[in-house]
C-alpha positions as CSV (number, residue, x, y, z in Angstrom):
1,X,-138.5,155.4,9.2
2,X,-141.0,158.1,8.5
3,X,-140.4,161.4,6.7
4,X,-140.2,163.4,9.9
5,X,-138.0,161.0,11.9
6,X,-134.2,161.7,12.5
7,X,-131.7,160.1,10.2
8,X,-129.5,157.9,12.3
9,X,-127.0,156.8,9.7
10,X,-124.9,158.4,6.9
11,X,-126.6,159.4,3.7
12,X,-127.2,156.5,1.3
13,X,-126.2,156.5,-2.3
14,X,-128.6,158.3,-4.7
15,X,-131.8,156.6,-5.8
16,X,-130.3,156.6,-9.3
17,X,-127.4,154.5,-8.1
18,X,-129.8,152.1,-6.5
19,X,-132.1,151.7,-9.5
20,X,-129.6,152.0,-12.4
21,X,-129.8,149.2,-14.9
22,X,-126.7,150.3,-16.9
23,X,-123.4,149.0,-15.5
24,X,-120.8,151.3,-14.0
25,X,-118.4,152.4,-16.8
26,X,-114.8,152.7,-15.6
27,X,-112.5,152.7,-18.6
28,X,-108.8,151.9,-18.0
29,X,-106.5,154.8,-17.2
30,X,-104.2,155.8,-20.1
31,X,-100.5,154.8,-19.9
32,X,-97.4,156.3,-21.4
33,X,-97.7,158.9,-24.1
34,X,-101.1,159.2,-25.8
35,X,-101.8,161.3,-28.8
36,X,-105.3,162.6,-29.8
37,X,-106.9,165.4,-31.7
38,X,-109.2,166.6,-28.9
39,X,-109.0,165.7,-25.2
40,X,-112.2,166.2,-23.3
41,X,-111.8,166.7,-19.5
42,X,-115.0,165.5,-17.7
43,X,-117.2,162.5,-18.3
44,X,-120.5,164.0,-17.3
45,X,-123.3,165.2,-19.5
46,X,-121.3,168.1,-21.1
47,X,-118.2,166.1,-21.8
48,X,-120.1,163.1,-23.1
49,X,-122.3,165.2,-25.3
50,X,-119.2,166.9,-26.7
51,X,-117.6,163.5,-27.3
52,X,-120.7,162.3,-29.1
53,X,-120.8,165.3,-31.4
54,X,-117.1,165.0,-32.1
55,X,-117.5,161.3,-33.0
56,X,-120.5,162.2,-35.1
57,X,-118.4,164.7,-37.0
58,X,-115.7,162.1,-37.6
59,X,-113.2,163.7,-35.2
60,X,-110.9,161.8,-32.9
61,X,-111.2,162.4,-29.2
62,X,-110.8,160.9,-25.8
63,X,-112.4,161.6,-22.5
64,X,-110.7,161.9,-19.1
65,X,-112.4,162.0,-15.7
66,X,-111.1,161.9,-12.1
67,X,-113.9,159.4,-11.4
68,X,-116.3,157.3,-13.4
69,X,-118.7,158.6,-16.0
70,X,-121.8,160.1,-14.3
71,X,-120.1,160.3,-10.9
72,X,-120.7,164.0,-10.4
73,X,-123.8,166.1,-10.9
74,X,-124.8,164.2,-14.0
75,X,-125.6,161.1,-11.9
76,X,-127.1,162.9,-8.9
77,X,-129.6,165.4,-10.4
78,X,-133.4,165.2,-10.7
79,X,-133.3,164.0,-14.3
80,X,-135.5,167.0,-15.4
81,X,-134.9,168.4,-18.9
82,X,-136.9,171.6,-18.7
83,X,-137.6,174.3,-21.3
84,X,-137.1,177.4,-19.2
85,X,-134.1,179.3,-18.0
86,X,-133.8,180.4,-14.4
87,X,-135.0,183.9,-15.5
88,X,-138.4,184.0,-17.3
89,X,-138.7,185.0,-21.0
90,X,-140.4,188.3,-20.4
91,X,-137.8,189.4,-17.9
92,X,-135.0,188.2,-20.3
93,X,-136.6,190.3,-23.1
94,X,-136.5,193.4,-20.9
95,X,-132.8,192.8,-20.2
96,X,-131.5,191.5,-23.5
97,X,-134.1,192.6,-26.1
98,X,-136.6,190.6,-28.1
99,X,-134.2,189.3,-30.7
100,X,-131.7,187.8,-28.2
101,X,-134.6,186.3,-26.2
102,X,-136.0,184.7,-29.3
103,X,-132.6,183.1,-29.9
104,X,-132.6,181.8,-26.3
105,X,-136.0,180.4,-26.8
106,X,-134.8,178.5,-29.8
107,X,-131.7,177.3,-28.0
108,X,-133.6,175.8,-25.1
109,X,-135.9,173.9,-27.5
110,X,-132.7,172.6,-29.2
111,X,-131.4,171.5,-25.9
112,X,-134.1,169.0,-25.2
113,X,-134.2,168.0,-28.8
114,X,-130.5,167.3,-28.6
115,X,-131.0,165.1,-25.6
116,X,-133.7,163.1,-27.4
117,X,-131.6,162.8,-30.5
118,X,-128.6,161.3,-28.5
119,X,-131.0,158.9,-26.7
120,X,-132.4,157.8,-30.1
121,X,-129.1,157.5,-31.9
122,X,-127.6,155.2,-29.3
123,X,-130.8,153.6,-28.1
124,X,-130.0,154.5,-24.5
125,X,-132.3,152.8,-22.0
126,X,-132.8,155.7,-19.6
127,X,-136.6,156.1,-19.3
128,X,-136.6,159.2,-21.6
129,X,-140.1,160.6,-21.8
130,X,-141.7,163.9,-22.8
131,X,-143.8,164.0,-19.6
132,X,-144.1,167.8,-19.3
133,X,-142.9,170.3,-16.7
134,X,-144.8,172.5,-14.2
135,X,-143.4,175.7,-13.0
136,X,-145.2,176.1,-9.7
137,X,-145.9,179.7,-8.6
138,X,-145.1,180.1,-4.9
139,X,-146.6,183.6,-4.8
140,X,-149.0,185.8,-6.6
141,X,-146.1,187.9,-7.9
142,X,-144.5,184.8,-9.3
143,X,-147.8,183.7,-11.0
144,X,-148.1,187.2,-12.6
145,X,-144.6,186.8,-14.0
146,X,-145.5,183.4,-15.4
147,X,-148.6,184.9,-17.1
148,X,-146.3,187.5,-18.7
149,X,-144.1,184.8,-20.0
150,X,-147.0,183.0,-21.7
151,X,-148.1,186.3,-23.3
152,X,-144.6,187.1,-24.4
153,X,-144.1,183.7,-26.0
154,X,-147.4,183.9,-27.9
155,X,-146.8,187.4,-29.1
156,X,-143.1,187.3,-30.1
157,X,-142.2,183.6,-30.5
158,X,-145.5,182.3,-31.9
159,X,-145.2,179.6,-29.2
160,X,-148.7,178.9,-27.8
161,X,-147.8,175.5,-26.2
162,X,-147.0,176.7,-22.6
163,X,-150.1,177.8,-20.7
164,X,-151.1,179.0,-17.3
165,X,-152.8,176.7,-14.8
166,X,-155.1,178.5,-12.4
167,X,-155.2,177.5,-8.8
168,X,-157.7,174.6,-9.0
169,X,-156.2,173.0,-12.1
170,X,-152.7,173.4,-10.6
171,X,-153.8,171.6,-7.5
172,X,-155.3,168.8,-9.5
173,X,-152.2,168.2,-11.7
174,X,-149.7,168.6,-8.9
175,X,-151.6,166.9,-6.2
176,X,-151.0,169.7,-3.7
177,X,-152.8,172.8,-2.7
178,X,-149.7,174.8,-1.7
179,X,-149.2,176.7,-5.0
180,X,-151.0,179.8,-6.3
181,X,-151.1,178.4,-9.9
182,X,-148.5,177.4,-12.4
183,X,-147.1,177.3,-16.0
184,X,-147.0,174.0,-17.9
185,X,-144.9,173.0,-20.9
186,X,-145.7,169.5,-22.1
187,X,-142.5,169.3,-24.2
188,X,-140.2,168.9,-21.2
189,X,-138.6,165.5,-20.6
190,X,-137.6,163.3,-17.8
191,X,-134.8,160.7,-17.8
192,X,-132.9,158.4,-15.4
193,X,-129.8,160.5,-15.4
194,X,-127.2,157.9,-14.3
195,X,-128.5,155.4,-16.8
196,X,-128.2,158.1,-19.5
197,X,-124.6,159.0,-18.6
198,X,-123.5,155.4,-18.3
199,X,-125.5,154.4,-21.4
200,X,-123.9,157.2,-23.5
201,X,-120.4,156.4,-22.2
202,X,-120.9,152.8,-23.1
203,X,-122.2,153.5,-26.6
204,X,-119.3,155.9,-27.3
205,X,-116.8,153.3,-26.1
206,X,-118.3,150.7,-28.5
207,X,-118.0,153.3,-31.2
208,X,-114.3,153.6,-30.6
209,X,-114.1,156.7,-28.3
210,X,-111.6,156.3,-25.6
211,X,-113.1,157.0,-22.1
212,X,-110.7,156.9,-19.1
213,X,-112.1,157.0,-15.6
214,X,-109.9,157.4,-12.5
215,X,-107.7,159.7,-14.5
216,X,-107.5,163.1,-12.8
217,X,-105.7,165.8,-14.8
218,X,-102.8,166.9,-12.7
219,X,-101.6,169.7,-15.1
220,X,-102.2,171.1,-18.5
221,X,-99.1,172.6,-20.3
222,X,-98.8,174.3,-23.6
223,X,-96.7,172.2,-26.0
224,X,-95.9,173.3,-29.5
225,X,-99.2,173.8,-31.3
226,X,-101.1,171.8,-28.7
227,X,-101.3,170.8,-25.0
228,X,-99.9,168.2,-22.7
229,X,-102.4,166.8,-20.1
230,X,-100.5,165.1,-17.3
231,X,-102.4,162.3,-15.6
232,X,-101.4,159.5,-13.3
233,X,-99.0,157.4,-15.3
234,X,-99.7,159.1,-18.7
235,X,-99.2,162.2,-20.7
236,X,-102.0,163.0,-23.2
237,X,-100.9,165.2,-26.1
238,X,-103.8,166.9,-27.7
239,X,-104.2,169.7,-30.3
240,X,-107.3,170.9,-28.6
241,X,-108.8,170.6,-25.1
242,X,-112.4,170.8,-24.0
243,X,-113.0,171.5,-20.2
244,X,-116.3,170.1,-19.1
245,X,-116.0,169.8,-15.4
246,X,-118.8,172.1,-14.2
247,X,-119.3,172.3,-10.4
248,X,-116.4,169.9,-9.9
249,X,-113.8,172.0,-11.7
250,X,-111.8,172.5,-8.6
251,X,-111.1,168.7,-8.5
252,X,-108.8,169.1,-11.5
253,X,-105.7,171.2,-11.8
254,X,-106.8,172.9,-15.0
255,X,-105.4,176.4,-14.6
256,X,-106.9,179.2,-16.6
257,X,-108.8,180.4,-13.5
258,X,-111.8,178.5,-14.7
259,X,-112.9,177.4,-11.2
260,X,-113.0,181.1,-10.1
261,X,-115.8,181.9,-12.6
262,X,-118.4,179.7,-10.9
263,X,-119.7,179.1,-7.3
264,X,-120.3,175.5,-6.5
265,X,-123.5,175.2,-4.4
266,X,-124.8,172.0,-2.9
267,X,-128.2,170.6,-3.9
268,X,-129.6,167.9,-1.6
269,X,-132.2,165.3,-2.6
270,X,-134.4,162.8,-0.9
271,X,-136.4,160.0,-2.4
272,X,-139.2,158.0,-0.8
273,X,-140.0,154.3,-0.9
274,X,-142.1,153.3,-3.9
275,X,-145.5,154.8,-3.6
276,X,-148.7,152.7,-3.5
277,X,-151.1,152.9,-6.5
278,X,-153.4,155.2,-4.4
279,X,-150.5,157.5,-3.5
280,X,-149.3,157.5,-7.1
281,X,-152.7,158.6,-8.4
282,X,-152.7,161.5,-6.0
283,X,-149.1,162.8,-6.4
284,X,-148.3,164.4,-9.8
285,X,-150.9,162.1,-11.3
286,X,-150.1,162.9,-14.9
287,X,-146.4,162.3,-14.5
288,X,-145.3,165.9,-14.7
289,X,-141.9,167.2,-13.4
290,X,-142.2,170.2,-11.1
291,X,-140.0,173.2,-10.1
292,X,-141.2,176.0,-7.9
293,X,-140.4,179.7,-8.1
294,X,-138.9,180.1,-4.7
295,X,-135.6,181.9,-4.5
296,X,-134.3,178.7,-2.9
297,X,-135.8,176.5,-5.5
298,X,-137.4,173.1,-4.8
299,X,-138.0,170.5,-7.5
300,X,-139.7,167.1,-7.4
301,X,-140.9,164.3,-9.6
302,X,-141.9,160.7,-9.5
303,X,-139.0,158.4,-10.5
304,X,-139.4,155.7,-13.2
305,X,-139.8,153.1,-10.4
306,X,-142.6,155.1,-8.6
307,X,-140.8,157.0,-5.8
308,X,-141.2,160.7,-5.0
309,X,-137.9,162.5,-5.5
310,X,-137.7,165.9,-3.7
311,X,-134.7,168.2,-4.1
312,X,-133.6,171.6,-3.1
313,X,-130.9,173.5,-1.1
314,X,-129.4,171.6,1.8
315,X,-126.0,172.1,3.4
316,X,-124.1,174.8,1.4
317,X,-120.9,172.7,1.5
318,X,-122.6,169.5,0.4
319,X,-122.1,167.6,3.7
320,X,-124.4,164.6,4.0
321,X,-125.5,165.2,7.6
322,X,-129.0,164.9,9.0
323,X,-129.5,168.7,9.1
324,X,-128.9,168.9,5.3
325,X,-132.1,166.9,4.7
326,X,-134.3,168.1,7.5
327,X,-135.7,171.1,5.6
328,X,-136.5,168.9,2.6
329,X,-138.3,166.4,4.7
330,X,-140.3,169.1,6.3
331,X,-141.2,170.6,2.9
332,X,-142.1,167.3,1.5
333,X,-144.5,166.7,4.4
334,X,-146.0,170.1,4.1
335,X,-146.5,169.7,0.3
336,X,-147.9,166.1,0.4
337,X,-149.3,165.5,3.9
338,X,-150.7,162.1,2.7
339,X,-147.1,160.9,2.5
340,X,-146.2,161.5,6.1
341,X,-145.9,157.8,6.9
342,X,-143.9,157.0,3.7
343,X,-140.3,156.0,4.4
344,X,-137.4,158.2,3.1
345,X,-135.1,155.6,1.6
346,X,-132.4,157.7,-0.1
347,X,-130.7,161.0,0.8
348,X,-127.8,162.4,-1.2
349,X,-126.2,165.6,-2.3
350,X,-124.3,167.0,-5.3
351,X,-122.9,170.2,-6.5
352,X,-124.5,172.8,-8.8
353,X,-122.4,175.4,-10.6
354,X,-123.8,178.9,-10.2
355,X,-122.8,181.9,-12.2
356,X,-123.4,185.6,-11.6
357,X,-125.9,186.0,-14.5
358,X,-127.7,182.6,-14.0
359,X,-126.6,181.4,-17.5
360,X,-124.2,178.6,-18.4
361,X,-121.3,179.8,-20.5
362,X,-119.0,178.4,-23.2
363,X,-116.0,179.9,-24.9
364,X,-112.3,179.7,-25.6
365,X,-109.9,180.3,-22.7
366,X,-106.7,180.1,-24.7
367,X,-106.0,179.1,-28.3
368,X,-107.4,175.6,-28.6
369,X,-108.8,175.4,-25.0
370,X,-112.6,175.5,-24.8
371,X,-115.0,175.2,-21.9
372,X,-118.7,174.8,-21.1
373,X,-119.8,175.1,-17.5
374,X,-122.2,176.9,-15.1
375,X,-125.7,175.4,-15.5
376,X,-127.1,176.5,-12.1
377,X,-129.4,173.5,-11.8
378,X,-130.7,173.6,-15.5
379,X,-128.0,171.3,-16.9
380,X,-129.9,168.2,-17.9
381,X,-131.0,169.8,-21.1
382,X,-128.5,172.7,-21.5
383,X,-125.4,170.5,-21.0
384,X,-126.5,168.5,-24.1
385,X,-126.7,171.8,-26.1
386,X,-123.5,173.3,-24.8
387,X,-121.7,170.0,-25.3
388,X,-122.8,170.1,-29.0
389,X,-121.8,173.8,-29.3
390,X,-118.4,173.5,-27.7
391,X,-117.6,170.5,-29.9
392,X,-118.5,172.7,-32.9
393,X,-116.1,175.4,-31.6
394,X,-113.4,172.8,-31.3
395,X,-114.0,171.8,-34.9
396,X,-113.4,175.5,-35.9
397,X,-117.1,176.6,-36.3
398,X,-118.4,179.9,-35.1
399,X,-121.1,179.6,-32.4
400,X,-123.7,182.1,-31.5
401,X,-125.2,181.5,-28.1
402,X,-126.3,184.9,-27.0
403,X,-125.6,185.6,-23.3
404,X,-124.2,182.1,-22.9
405,X,-121.2,183.0,-25.1
406,X,-118.2,183.4,-22.9
407,X,-117.0,186.9,-23.9
408,X,-118.1,188.4,-20.5
409,X,-117.5,185.3,-18.4
410,X,-114.8,186.5,-16.0
411,X,-113.4,185.3,-12.7
412,X,-115.7,186.4,-9.8
413,X,-114.2,189.1,-7.7
414,X,-113.4,188.0,-4.1
415,X,-114.0,184.4,-5.1
416,X,-112.2,183.2,-2.0
417,X,-115.0,184.7,0.2
418,X,-117.7,182.7,-1.6
419,X,-118.7,180.5,1.4
420,X,-119.7,183.4,3.7
421,X,-121.2,185.1,0.6
422,X,-123.3,182.1,-0.1
423,X,-124.4,181.9,3.5
424,X,-125.5,185.6,3.4
425,X,-127.3,185.1,0.1
426,X,-129.1,182.0,1.3
427,X,-130.3,183.8,4.4
428,X,-131.6,186.7,2.3
429,X,-133.4,184.3,0.0
430,X,-135.0,182.4,2.8
431,X,-136.2,185.8,4.2
432,X,-137.6,186.8,0.8
433,X,-139.4,183.5,0.4
434,X,-140.9,183.7,3.9
435,X,-142.0,187.4,3.4
436,X,-143.6,186.6,0.1
437,X,-145.5,183.7,1.6
438,X,-146.7,185.8,4.5
439,X,-147.9,188.6,2.2
440,X,-149.9,186.1,0.1
441,X,-151.5,184.5,3.1
442,X,-152.5,188.0,4.3
443,X,-154.2,189.0,1.0
444,X,-155.4,185.7,-0.5
445,X,-158.7,183.8,-0.3
446,X,-157.2,180.6,-1.9
447,X,-157.1,177.6,0.5
448,X,-153.7,176.9,2.1
449,X,-152.1,174.0,3.7
């Protein structure tokens, strides 16, 4: 089947499920009454990072998940640990001030360093590599904003590593002529995300951390100086609780109105058959990861086994139907016409947790109940950081995370109307992207495809 052909069958499992070398981690469900110092709800990147850091601090914990470790977004994403927030640094400085933005710059560096440290500590075979990341400017205005970021970082953070790629160089390193230029940071990293999640879960189990899959939390009740987490066939009694369920928060009966503070949005992904050597030398030839600057963002990379992975917004409700992937297939063909005859072998979707301010948040919902959620598609790196920070909070340490601290993280008004709201926003963003592209074509001499 070619990239432009209809998809006659249901979406296949993710390319990560197909290529994972680490075995699926289940973990027996708990039984009876179980006592623990800290219960972590969610066995994705955040929960596993929190469990790792609690273990590292010598604190007892166990992890509960409604499914298997890595089942949710942690096993379905692009495996791209980037060093930028959804908002650029210069724009952040205008909104929050230089001091806060410098703190955010340091935190995003720590995020990728934390990921690398965990991989190294447990020797996780997950294809971790500092391959670098391209932020591809989809318009002249976006390129101007990226230039401003580079200038701000040099002037205020003393960081001269990121640099601007002009049109010709961007075309060479990306393998496509569709972008106006770009911003490159060679410190970003790629991983096989499902192998990472399974590998970390396995390492923690071997270290004595109890991880229980197929253990949805049916209720959390206050009990004395701690909490009772009611699961199927067991009651877990914990002094502290960490909620790390992100876009899948509504699957667990957690209370605290946590699910009302985020909007789960579907991200759809496709992956080709393995590329030939000639195709591989033409598509992202230096192995970079890439995210564009469209309002409805697209991202792509070459997987460790040599396929092109291409992701973006599909069906807003995450339904794996042909229409969910048609737009991605069209964009892939427009971006890399030389791949028009390459088969699309994998199509899948997952949920991204969006917040009103485009930042993830962590904090304390009630005495002894902590949370970290809301990555908006930037969670591969930031979940490692917030997992570490929320574990520190559970250990009694004060944490400073700037706008990511949860003081202003409130339930979203009219949250029940989120679906029509998302549809309206998606339509507006598509119109903005289309208008920006038309304006650039009208005023540019750069070659287009």
